[in-house]
C-alpha positions in Angstrom: 93.0 152.6 56.6 91.1 155.2 60.1 92.5 158.2 60.9 94.3 159.0 63.9 90.9 160.4 65.3 88.8 157.4 64.8 86.7 156.4 68.0 84.7 153.5 68.2 82.4 153.5 70.8 81.2 149.2 72.2 78.0 149.9 73.9 74.3 147.9 74.4 71.8 151.1 75.9 71.4 154.0 73.9 71.2 156.1 76.1 74.7 156.1 77.3 75.5 155.4 72.9 73.5 158.4 72.9 75.6 160.5 75.8 79.2 159.3 75.0 78.2 160.4 70.8 77.4 163.9 71.9 79.5 164.4 74.0 82.2 163.7 71.3 80.6 165.7 69.2 81.1 168.4 71.2 84.9 168.4 70.8 84.2 168.7 66.6 83.7 167.6 63.1 87.5 166.1 62.3 86.9 163.3 64.8 85.1 160.0 62.8 83.2 158.1 65.8 81.6 154.9 64.7 79.4 152.7 67.1 78.4 149.3 67.2 75.9 147.6 69.7 77.3 143.8 71.2 80.3 142.7 72.0 79.4 140.2 68.3 79.2 143.3 66.3 82.7 145.1 67.7 84.9 142.0 66.8 83.0 141.5 63.2 83.5 146.0 62.9 87.8 144.9 64.1 88.5 142.5 62.0 86.1 142.7 58.7 83.5 140.7 58.8 80.3 140.5 58.0 78.9 144.0 57.6 81.7 145.8 57.8 83.5 142.9 55.2 83.7 147.0 52.7 85.0 148.8 55.0 88.7 150.7 55.0 91.0 148.9 56.4 93.0 150.1 60.1 91.9 149.8 63.2 90.8 153.0 65.7 92.7 155.4 68.2 90.3 154.5 70.7 87.9 151.7 71.7 84.9 152.5 74.4 84.2 149.4 75.9 81.5 148.6 77.7 81.9 145.8 79.7 77.5 143.8 80.5 76.7 143.4 76.4 75.1 140.4 74.9 75.8 137.7 72.8 80.0 138.4 73.0 80.3 140.4 76.7 83.5 143.0 77.4 85.5 140.2 79.5 85.6 137.9 75.9 86.1 141.5 73.5 89.2 142.4 75.5 90.2 139.1 76.2 90.1 138.7 72.4 91.9 142.3 71.1 94.5 141.8 73.3 95.8 138.7 72.2 95.5 139.6 69.2 98.6 140.1 67.3 96.4 142.8 64.3 94.3 144.2 67.6 95.6 144.3 70.4 98.0 148.1 69.8 94.0 149.4 70.5 93.9 151.5 72.9 90.7 149.5 75.3 89.4 152.7 77.4 86.4 150.6 79.6 84.2 152.2 79.8 81.7 151.0 82.9 78.8 151.5 85.0 80.8 148.4 87.3 83.3 150.1 89.8 83.6 146.5 91.9 87.4 146.6 92.3 87.7 142.8 91.3 86.5 144.2 88.1 89.2 146.4 88.1 91.7 144.1 88.5 90.0 141.5 85.6 90.3 144.1 82.8 93.9 145.3 83.7 94.5 141.7 83.5 92.8 141.0 80.5 95.2 143.9 78.9 92.6 146.8 79.6 94.6 150.1 78.8 92.2 151.7 81.2 89.2 151.5 83.6 86.6 154.5 83.6 83.8 153.7 86.1 80.7 155.7 83.8 79.4 159.0 86.0 75.4 159.0 86.1 75.1 162.7 86.2 75.2 164.3 83.0 77.6 167.0 83.2 79.9 165.1 84.4 79.7 162.1 82.1 79.9 164.1 78.8 83.8 165.8 81.2 85.0 162.5 81.7 83.8 161.7 77.9 85.1 165.2 77.2 88.7 163.9 79.3 88.7 160.0 77.9 89.0 161.4 74.3 91.4 164.3 74.0 93.9 162.5 76.2 94.1 158.9 74.1 93.0 160.8 70.7 94.9 164.3 71.3 98.2 163.4 73.9 98.4 159.2 73.3 101.1 157.9 70.3 99.8 153.9 70.0 102.7 151.7 67.1 101.6 152.3 63.4 100.2 150.0 61.8 103.5 148.4 60.1 104.7 147.9 63.5 105.9 144.6 64.0 108.3 143.4 67.1 111.0 142.9 64.6 111.3 146.5 63.1 112.2 147.5 66.2 115.4 145.4 66.4 118.8 146.4 64.8 120.3 144.8 62.3 121.5 141.2 63.4 119.8 141.6 66.4 117.0 138.7 66.7 
């Protein structure tokens, strides 16, 4: 099962992946970070299919999702994750270069937990990634894998 500090980074831009990994790496060895290069690979990872069929079960504690990716874009990935009962509790932070209001609105309509515009400046980029990581893996609480709405109801309630 994935640990509470596992982060999945989905970004087709190699430089952005490297910067993100470098920023996360500075925060400690207890953090396990996985990367995927496009939306199809991301969905395979989450569903434990294809190249990821043998990975340990469990969802990441956080998904950093770029919108503009090949094969399956971030919009479709977000729609798929938030409509799948096994995946929808994964916190998804859209981490993209677009600052367009319509993109922000659409992501929240699709169920994004946060929308962060990638800073251009290296120092700001690093600080932003660190802040995302600290909030979502150290302060945020997510449901345990056994979570179900039925478990929240008391005896005799439906």
